[in-house]
N, C-alpha and C positions, 0 to 999 in steps of 0.2 A: 304306693311303692308301685303298685299295679298299674295303676294308671299313665304313669310315666314309659312302665316299661309298654306298654300298648300305644304310646303315642299322642295320648288323649293327656295334654300338656294341662290346659285348662282346668278340667274336672281335677287334676292333682291338686293344682293351686287352690280350690274350692275344697275339699276335703282337707288341705293341712290347715285353711283360716278354720273349719269349724273344730277340730282338734285342738287348735292356739285358742280358741273362745275357753276350752274348758281348761284347760292346761296350759298355761302362757309361757313356762318355760320350757316346753318340749323342744330340745335342741333338733333332735331328730327332723322333726315334725317342719319347721323353720328352715332347713336343710334343705327339704324335697319341695317344699315351696321355692326356693330360693332356684335350683334344678328347673322345676317348671317357668317360673321366671324366662331364667338363661335361654331357654328354650324358648322362648315366646317372643325374642327379640328384647326382653327387657332387659339390660347387660346390667347397666347402672344401681336399680334394684336389687338383682340378684345378688350382685356385689356388697352392695349395704349390710343386707341381710346375713348374708355369709361373714362377713367380718366382727358382727355383731356375736353370732357364735362362737367364732375364734377367738374372740379376744376373751372369753371366757373358758379359754383354754379347756376344751372339754376332753375325756377320756372314757366314754363311751364306746365301743368300736362301730355302733350304727351311725353315731355322726360322724366317726371320722372318715368311715369309708365314705358315706354321701359326700362329706366335705374334698375327697379326693376326685371322687367321678366330679363335682362340680367343677374344681379349679382344673381338672384336664381339660373339660371343653369351654374354658375361658381362656385356655393355654397357658397359665400360668403355674405353672408346676414348681417355679420356685416358692409359691405358698406352700408348698403339702409341705417341704421340710420345717417351715415354722412353725406347722399343725403337729407334727410328729416331733420335732425338739421338747416341746413341750410337753406334750404328753408321755414324752421317756422321762424326762425332771420328774414328773409327777408318779411314775409308776418304774422305779429305776431298773427292775427286775425283769420286764417284761418281755420275754423272747420277741414274741408275736412284732409288737410296738417297734424293736430294736431293726428286727429284717426290714420292716418299713419303712423305719428313716433312711437307713441303708437302699434301698430300691428308690428311694424317692430322690437321696443323693444320686444315683445312679443315673437320673431321668437330667439331671440337668448336668451334668458333669462334673462332680465336686469332686475329684479324687482322693485330695489327701482327707477330707471330712470321710468317703468311704472307707477310708483303710483305717481311720479311728472306729468309726462306726463297727467295722468291721471284727476290730479286737476287742470291741466292747462285747460285743457278742459270744466272742471267744469265751469270754469271763465270764460271762452268765452260764453258757451252755457251752462245755469245752467239745463241740463237733468240729470234725476237721473242716467240712466246707467255709463257715465262717472263718478260718485263720485262712484260707485260702483267698476269698474274699480279699481278704486285705490285702496278703502279696501280690493277688494281680492290680487290685488298687495303686499299688507301687509302680506294677509296670505300666500300668496307664499315665500315670504321671509321669515316669522317662516318656512315653511316647510324646504325651503333649507339652513337654520341657520346650522353648524354645532353643535354649543351651543344649547341646548334645552332650558338651563336655559334664554336666551335672545330670544328666541320667546314666553316661557311662560310669560318673565316679560315686554319684550317690545312691540315686532310687533304689538302679537294677543289684548292686552289690549287696545292698541291704536284703532286697527281696531274696536275693541267692540266700544269705545268711538264715534268712526265715527258714527258707526251705531245709536247707542243712541240716537246720536243729531237728525240725521231723525226720530227716533221714537217719540222723543217729540217735534216738531215741525210737525209730522203728517203729513210725506212727504214720507211714504213708498208707493209705488204705485205697485210693482208686486211682484209675488210670488218666481224669482227667489231672491230678494230682502232677505224674510224671510227665506228663505233656507239658503243665505250665512248668515244671523245673529245665524242661528239657527246651521250652521256650526262654528262658531266662539265659540259657546259659550261650543259646544260641545269638541272642541280643549282645551278649557280650562278647562274642568273638570266640568264646572256652570251646572249642570245636572240639578239641580233643578229650575234653570232659564231659561233654554230649553223648559223645560215642558211647566213653565208657556207661555212662548212664543208662542208652536204649539196648547196650550189649551186653548191662550187669543183671544184677536179680530184679533190678525196677524194671527194665526193660521188657519182662515177661508178662507184664501188667497192659501191654499197649496190646489189645486184644480188636476193640471195635471195629477197628478200618484192614480191610485186607492187604497185607504186606504191608502195615502202617511200621514195622521195627524194619524191616528191610529195606522200606523207603524214606527213614529217617536217617537211618546206615549210611545209605548211598549221598545222600545231602549232603551230610559230614564228610565222607571220604574227598567228595570231590570239591568240597570246598578247601582241605586239608591235601590237595593235590596228590592224592595216596591210589595212583592208578594202579599197579596191580592187584588193590582191594577192588576198587571199585571193579575193572575186569571179571574179577574171579567171581563177583557176587549178579555181574548179569548174566555171565555164562550159565550159573549156576539157575539163576531164575527163567532162564531161557531154555531150560532142559526139563524144567515143570512144563513151564508154557511155552510153548515156543511160536504163540502169538502175537504175544505182547510188544507191542512195536516199542515204548519209549528204551526197553530193555536195549534192543538191538542198535539204538543209538550210541547207548553210553557205551555197548559191547564195542560198536567202530570208534569212539572218539578215544577210546583209552588203548584200544590195541595201537592207532596210530601217534598216540601220546608217547607208550612205552616206545615203541618204535626209533622216535624222532629223540627219546632220551637215550638209546641204545640201553636199553634196561636187560638183564639176565638175569634169567631165575639162578637164586640162590643152588651153591651144589648139595650140601647135606640137610635143612631143614626143610619145612614146610615154604610152599612160594609167597605164600601170603597168610593172614588170616582167616581169610576166605575162601581159600585151597587153592588150587590149581589155577594157574595163569595162562593166558596165549598171548604172545608178544611179538608174533611176525605173521606175515601176510599169508605166508601159504598157512600158518594153523587155523586163522579166519577164513580161510575159502575151503578148507576141510570141513571147518566147524556146522559155515551154510550149507555147504553140501551135504553135510549128514542132517541137516535140518528137516532139508527137503526132502530126503530119502525115508525120515520118521514120517512124515507128511502125509507121505504116499500109501501108509498103513494107516491112519487115522480112519474114524468110521464118518466124519464131516471134515469136507475140505477148509485147509488154514489157508490164508492170503499173503501172513506174515513173512513167511521164509522165503516166497517168491518175489516179496517186492522187497526183501531184505539183499537179495543176491543182486537187482538192480541198482537198489542204492549202496551196495559196495563197488559194482563197475564204477557210479557215479564218480564215487570218491576218491579209485584208483585214476577213473580220466581224470580226474582235478589234478592230484599229486604228477599226470602224465607216465604214470606206471602199468597201463590195464595189461598188454597186449601179450603181456608175458604170462600171466597166471591162467589163461584158457576158459575162461568164465563163461565163454558164450557168447553169442552176438545177440544184442540189447532188440534190438529188430525181430528177432526169432522167438527171444526171451519174450517179450510184449505180445507176440501172436500166441503163444503157448498158452500166455497167460488168458488172455480173452477168450479165448475155447475152454480155457477152463470158468470163467467167473464172468463171461460175456454177459450174461443174461441177469447179473446182479447191477443193479441203478448203481451200487458204489463203484463199479466196474471205470468208468468215465473218470473220477475224481483220484482213483489208484495211477493211474495212468499218465494224467495229465503233470503228475510231479516229473515223469520220468521223457516226456517226449523229446526234450533237446536232445536226448545220446542219440535221437537220431538224425542224419544228415539230409537235409531240406531237400535234394535230390531224389531221395528215397520215398518222399511223402504219400504222391499218387500211388506209387508201387505197394506202400504198405495198407494203403486205404483200399485199393483192391483186392489185395492178399485177404485181407477182414471181409470183405464183403463175400468172397468167393465161398465161405465157409457157413456163412449163416441159409438155413434152410427159406427160401423162398418163391414162391410160386406167380407165377402169371397163367392169366385165365386162356388170352390168345396172344395174336406171335406180338403185336404192338403195343400190350398194355404192360401198364408195371407190373412188378411183381410183388406179391406182397406177403408180408408174413402169415401162417395158417394158424398158430398159438402165441401167447404171452411171453414167451420165452422168445423167442425168435423175433419177437417185436421189440424186445427191450435189447436183444442185441446188436439192432438196427439203429436202431435209436443212437446205441452208444457209440458207434461208427458215424451217425451223422454228429457226433457231439464232436468227434475228434475232427472228423474236416474242416469243423468251423474252427474249430481251437487251432489247426496246423495251416490256416489261413487259404485254405484250397477255393472257398466260397468269396473271399475278400477278393480273389483275383480275376474273379468272370467278369465276363461282360453284361451289362443292361440284359440281351436279350435270356441269356443262361443263366443270369440269376432270375426272371420270372419265372421260367421253366422250372429250378428248383422251388420255387415256391410254392407254382401249383402242384408238383408233386408232394411237396410237404403236407401240404394241404388234402391233399387225396389221400395221403397215407395216414395222417391226423384221425379223417373224418371214416375212414377204414377201420381204425384202433379203438373208435367209441364202441364197435360190436361186443369188444372183449370186457369192456365197461359195463354192459348194461344193469348188472346187479351191484354196481357202485352207492354205497350210500351218498347224501349228498354232501357230505361234510368229506367225502374221499375223495382223491384225487383221479382223472381217470390216467388210464397207462399210456394214451399216446399226446398227451399235454404240450409234452416238450414238443413235438413235431409244429405244433401250433407256434410256440413261441420263437422255434429258430423261424420259422417264416417270418415273424412279425423282425425279426433281429434282421433280415436279410432286407425286408421292405425300407425298414430307418434308415441301412447304406444305403439304399438309395434316393432315399428322401434328402439325406444330407449332400448327394450328389447332385441336388437341384432337381429331383423330381417330387412335384408336389401334389401329384395325388396319390401318391405311394404312403402316405403319411394316412392317408383317410382310408386307404385298406388297413393299415396296420392297425388303427383303431376299431376296425368293422370285424376283421378276425380273432382281435382280444376280446370283445364284446360276445361275440359268437362263442367262443372257447370259456369263456365267462358262465356262459348259461347253458353248457354241457357240465360245467364242473365248478361251482357255486363258489366253492372254498378255496380255490387257486388263488393265492394270496401273490403269486408273482405275478399274474394275469392282473389282479388289479392294482400293485404296485406300477407298473409298466404303464397301465391307462392313467392312474394320478400325473405319472411324469410325461407324459403325451399330453393329456389336455391339458395340464398348466404351461408347458411349452406352447400352443397352440394360445394361450389366453383365456380358457373355459374354467374356471374355478367349479363351476355348480355343481357338475357331477361330481366332484370330487370329495364332496364333505360327505355324500353318501358312501362313496368307494372306502372314504378312510375308513369311517365308523365301521362298517361291516368287515372292517380286517381286525377289529375288537381288540387294538394294540390294549397291552397290558402293563402297568407298573412303569419300568425300566422304559419300553420300548415309546413312552413320549417323550422321552431325552433321545434316544439313539433314532429315531425314524421322524418324529415331530416335527423337524425342517421339515418332509416334504409339505406339509400341510402350510405351516405360517409363513414359508418363504414366500408363500402366493396368495394368501387369503385377501389382505390386507391391499397387497400392490394390483392386485387386478379388481377392487371396485367392490369386493364381496365384505361389506364394513361390519355384518351383523355374522356373518359365518366367520369372520377375524375373530371378531372378540370371543367367539364360542371356542374356536381353537386355540386361542390366547388361555382361557380358564381351564381349557383341559389341561392342559402343560402345566399352568402355573396349580392347578390343585396338588399336582403328582407332587410338584418340586416342596410344598408346603407341608403336605402330610408328609411326606419323607424324614422330615425334622422329627417328626412326633412318631414315625414307625420306628425308626432307626433307634430309639431308645429303648421301645418295648422292646426289641430283637436282643439288646444288650443286655436288660434284665432277665428274660428268659435265657440268654446264654450264660448269665451267673446262677440262675435257678438250676440248671443241668449241667452246670460243669463242664460245659463247653467253653473252655477260656481261650484256645486260640483262634474264636472264631471273633471274639469281641474287636481286636484291631483292626478286622477284614471289614467290621460293621462300620467301624469310625471311618474308616478309608473308604467304603463306598458314601458315606454320609458327604466328607469333603470333598469328596469327587463329583457328586450330584450338586455341591453349594457352590462350585466353582465350574460350572457348567457352563461352557461357551451358548447354548442354546437357552439357558435359563435366565442370562443375562437378555439376550436377545427379545424373549417374550417379554420379561417384565419391562424394558423400555419401549417395544414398538406397543404394547399393552396399553403404558400410560397416554402415547403418542396420541393412541387410537381414542382414547376416555376422551383427552382434551378436544379431539379432533370434532368428536360425536356430541361432546356436552358444552364446552367452554363458550359463554357467550351466546347459549341458544338455551338450556334450559337453566344453565345456571353460571355464573359469573366465572371469568380466569381463577380469579383469585379463590373463590370456594370450592372450585374443581381442585385448585393445584394443594388447597389445605387439606382436603378428604385423602390427598391420595399420602399427604404429609411429604411433600417433594420440598425441596429445597437448595437452591444455586450451588451453595457452597458444597453439601455433600455429595462425595461418588462412589455408591454401594458395589462397584463393578471389581472384581480382584483383579485386576489384568494381571498381574505378575503369573497368577497361579491360572488362567483359562486352562480349563481341559475342552479339548474339541471330542464327545462322546459320539459323533454323529457316524453312524455307520453307513459307509459310504459305499459300500459293497453288498449290500440289501437286494440289489436287483442282480439276478442271475448274469453273469454274462460268459461266454465263449470265445471272448474274443483273442487272438495270440497277444504276449504279453505288450508289444511294441504301439498294441492298442488301448491296450487295458487302463484301468486306472494306477497310476503310478505314487511311488511316495512323495517325487518329486510337487504333483496335482494334490495332494493330501495337504503339502505346506502349504503350498500356495493359497489352497483354497481357505487356510486359517488365517493365513495372514489377509486375506482380502476379506473374509469374516469381520477380523478385528478391527480393521480398518474402519469397514462401513460402521460395526456399532460404536467407533468411536464417535465418529460424525454425526450418528443419532442421537448418542445418551446426550454430547455438549448441546445438542440441538435443544431435547428436553429441559437441562439444566439451565440455558438461557430462556426458554419461553416462560420455565417457572421462577426464575428472577425478574419478569418484567411487573408483576404487581406489590414486589417489594421495594420497588422505587416511587411507590403513592405519595401525594404531595403533600409533603410534611415540613417542607423546606424555610428555614429561616433566610433572611435577608441575606446579602452575599458577603456584610462586612460581619455577620455575629460569626462568634465563637463556637456555636454549637451543633454548625456543620459538623465537624466530625466527631462528635461527642455521639449526636443521635441516630450515628450506626447507619445513614442512610449514602453517605459520602463513601462508604467503604463497599456498600451495594452496589452500588456502579462500578466500584473499582473490580470486585468480581464478577461482574460482566462482561467489563473490559479484559480483563484476566482470562475470560472463558473464550472471549472472540479470538484471541488471539491463540488460544488454543487449537480453536476451530480451524482457522487460516492453516494452522500448521497440519490438521489431519487431513483439511483437504488436498494440501501439497503431498501427503503422502502417495494418498489416494491416486491422485491424477500420474505420480511418477508408477505407480503401482499396474494402473491400465495401459501404462504404455508398453509393456511389455506384449500388450495383445494375447493375453494366454484365452487358448483354447482350449476346455476339460471334455473328456469324452462324452458321448450324448447321455450315458448313462451313470457318469460320474456326478462333481457336487455339482449342482445347479450354481451358474454365477450370480453374484449381489445384485441388488439393486443400483450399484454405485455408478456405474458406465451411464445408465440415461439421467439419475442424478445429476452428472455433470455436461450431459450433452445436452440434456433439453432447457438447461439455464435458470432452475430449480434452482443449485447452487448456489450461483450469481445472486438471484432475487433474496433468497432466505439470508445469504451475509449481510446484502447491501442493508435490509432490514433491519437488523441486529446493529449497524452503524449507526443506522440512522436515531435509535432508542440515544445512543449515548450522542449525539448530536441533540437531541428536544432535551437532554438530561441538562447539558451544556446551557441551551436557553434558558431554561428552567431556572438554574442557579444565578444566571447573570441578567435575569429581566430583560425588557424588551428594547430598555433605552438604546445603548447602545450596541446592539448586535446584531445591527443591519449585514456583517459577512456571515453571521452564521444562517442569520434567518436566509441570506441566497443562499447558503449552501444546503440548507435546507428545503429549500423550494426546489434548488436540480436535483436532489435526491430522490424528491417525490417524483419530477419529470422521467426522470429514468426508471425510476422503479414501474411506471405506468407504461413506458416504453420497454421495457424486459417483458412484464407479465404480459405485454400482448403478442410478442416476439413467442414467450413459451405457450402461449393459446395456438397463435399459428403452427406449433409442432403436433398440435394435437388434433388437426383437421385431419381430414382424409375419411375415406368410407374404413367401418373396421374390419369388414369381410367384403368381399368383392370377389367376382367370378371372371375369372380367367380362364380361355379358351375350354370351358365346359368343367374346369375344378376348381375348388373355393379356395381360397387366401385368406387367413384372418391375418389381422395384423397388431398382436399382442401391445406392440411400445405406445402404439396412441391410445391404448387403453391406460397401460401406467404412465404416460406422459400426463392424462387427465387425471391420476389421481393424486400426481405430485400436485398439480395445477391447484387441484383444492383445497393440498395442506398447503401450498405456498401462501396462498388467498387467504386460507385461516392465518397464516403467523402475521400476516397483511393486517388482516382486520384487529388482530391483540394488539400489533406495535401503534394501530391507527386510535383506539379507545386510549392507549397512554397517550398518544400525542394530545385528544381530546380533554382528557384529565389534566394537560399541564393548559391547554391554551385557555380553555371554559374559564378559568378563574381571572386568567387575564383581562378578558373578555370585558367580562362583570365588573371587576375593576375600571377599564377604561370608561363604560358607559357611566359608572357613578361619576367619573370626575367629569364628564362629557354634561351632567345633569347640573354639578356645583359650577362648571364654569359656564354654563347656558352658553357653551358654544356649538357650530356643527362643524368647526371646522378641524374638530383633533383630527386628523388622519390614522385613520388603521394601517396599522403594522402591515406590513407586504405579506407576513407570514401566512396570517389567517386567510389572506384568498389563496394564496398555494395552497394551503389546505384543503380548503373549500374546492377548490378546481381537483385536484387531488381525488377527493372523495367521490366528485362526482364521476371523474374518470375512469375510479372502481366500479361504482355501480352501473355505467353503461356498459362496462366489460362484462364484468357477472352478466348483467342480461344479456346480453350476446351469446357467452357460453353456453346459458339456460338453454337459447333458442338452438345454438347449435346443436347441443342433446337430444332436444325437441327432435330437431330432422333426423337425428342418429337413430333415432326410437321408430320415427315413421319409417325410414330405410330398413330396418331391421323387420319390425312387425311385415313389412310389405316382400321380403328376400322371398321368391319360391324356389324350394331348394329341391324339389322332387325334380323337377325336370331335367336336373342339371347331371348328378351320379350316373343318373341309368341309361347315359351314353355308352359308357365303359362295357364292351362286349366280355372282359376277361370275368367280370362278376356273375357268380351262380345265381340264381335264383333267390337259396335262402339267406345269401349275401347282401341282397339288395334289400330286404328288411332292417337289416343292423347298419347298414351305411345310413338309410335312411333317418335310425333313428341318434346315430353319432351326431350326424350334422344337425340332426334336431335339438339336439343338447347341447351343443355348441352355439348353435342359433337364439338359442333361450339363455343360456349362462351370459352370452354379451349383452341382450335384454335388460337382463337383471341387473347386471354391472351397471350399465349404464342409467338404467331407473333409480339405484342408487346413490350415484355420483350425483343426479340431477335432484334429487330431493333434497340431498344437504347441501346443495349450493342455493336452490331456495332459502334454505334457511341462514343462510350466511348472508342474502340479501338481504331479505330481513333485518338483519343489524348492520347493514351499511346505510339502513336509511335511518337509523336510529342516529346515523354520526353527526347530522349536520350541525354545525355551532352556530 
């Protein structure tokens, strides 16, 4: 066992063998040997050995534990349940084995059996947790039931009765048990009863979370629309803590609800269960003013009361009745707020919510007013006035961010914008002085200056200023050198490099972000969207693997979390874990990565190192199966991961999100259908009886071609929807979601090529079933398809021609679309070859039959059917075309190597000396990345060329 722990698996196997020589039936040694075999990649032997032991139904703890570990490593948790089912039969009173059995069921989600196992445990050892395990399993049955009616009429009422029994017998001990009772009542929509539980004696047990009872009461009051109670409770909690924002929101909501219902407090008795109620605007205004007065006496400044005042103004304006309540002028209030909290980084995000209260005509005046109160000092007359400490720097930064948000910078001319960029960079470099003592992992205080400067340059780039984008990269690389852990710098660099078509620097940047766990789903798209499409096949494989590893381990991890939740009685977390798992399983990104990963593997392997058939088999792909949950696809991408200070009309909107999801789904459908069509090629193998035989339908091949034809129809529909979508000409914000590759796929002709290739498959199949005799028409059709395919592929190649990087008026311009077209060309030519090898497998037997006939008849005049010449011409032309593309790529490599970038950028007099070295680095990175892409594409095409040469029938 020690050897296994240290990872020395071979030694462990040897030691186990020694033991087994002496004691042939030592179960545990056999299992430990099996673990060693499993870890050294001999899965089948390990499984056989394990089943040998399992068949004996062991009951010793060591063997059971070891087998559990082994089955878990094999990803076969269902075998653990069988193991403990047998053990429990033999040792019926073992608490330990029963609880292991319960957990084994939990791993595979067998809720019904969990309920039974829990009750069995409770009968052996009447401990409360076991009883409630059983209750929770009922709730899980209700959550997972397809039929909502069933869960409301059977599972939940049964769970409720089980808990009530314990309540009546006064056996409730732990907080978790009360939580569970509350959860059942809430799911049954018995809010009144739930409220009574929380407010009653049982509710006293709810102590682990701060304000747990109050929060639960509040939730029930809201469900029951008991606004007086909501209001009184919120008011009471705000008196305790006047900085708790959620209760301000509830307080305002309830005040306005009560006003709308014209509620009046009863004359004699209490206002409500929770005490005094405020039901007029006057009371609300006074209450907020009192909170502000109280705040001025507190030892540390609180933001809540001041923001609550602005929130109230906003709500009153919305109702059209602000003026009469003398709450003050929002501009003045925001100014006072800035004076109090301007040196805190949160000041900007606090005020951002309320800038709508300012009239646009006042924007510049408001910013000037804020600038006037910041202590800045200028050394000389015309110099920029700079802050003397971090506090002043933070205040100034806040104002700059607000200026951007109010659109002041957007309205400027190019010259002004460049001047602002200069000033911001000056302030950025000056601010670095305050951060000299910062650790590498800490951000510099002035980092946002640099980011804002880059945002301004991005505006210029989008307005057609080509040099601006290089300056963006230069400034970001400089920023990153001073602040190596700034994720915003890295994310923005990733986006810009990808837009320029350079993927090489991105891999390193992304891995330095050190994305953890769920981030592989939320920001993974930044990587997987571009790796393959820019020709970095190796990096694309790797980035897909990162993501897939996370998604696959999520399955296993979640069941461990669930088990821990049972052990520690954190019942309310269990449904959350299940929902989390489902959300990840139906993740859009997961489906995309699965599909692209398989297409990529086929591209890199099929018919190069292994046959298409083997590759498809190893992925267990089949054209009939579609494993994407189209109806439940969840878009888990974080589209706001990049900071943006843009005004609302320029920022990413809900509409953008919807459109992006629609576009991603359409593109995924096209990709998934392409993959399934390719996986259908080997199934059409040559096993066909003569055409008048009745066996055709039985041996399944004819149904295979039907599958392919059905998929083709679906592909046509998907392509049409895609084209319709693109007609809208949607422009996402520059930092919003990246568009898919769909537009390029249609415009460069890859789509038409690939579809006609699959139609060709259908024709060849028809030729195969009809034979060569009376098929002149089909043969001619096939011949024409070959001709038009070569024309289309040549056209596609023409769209790949041109310089990838060119120098124009002293600035660099990249052409990423040419690179994407080349990548599509490689993919399309690969599909063409897979289809050609299917043609080859059909035509070869025909040819050998003809030659046999020739020999028999001893005639030389048997005419060769035209389809052979068509095919030969086609293959020869494919070969010539591919050679031409390879030559073109060699030419690109030479040009890219010869590009002298140094002389270029340094003409720009705006660049400072320290910036020059970064510009050089950036351009070098882009050049090297393009070079790398072109090399990988070239290598792959050379391998394809070898495949073509084997196709001469």
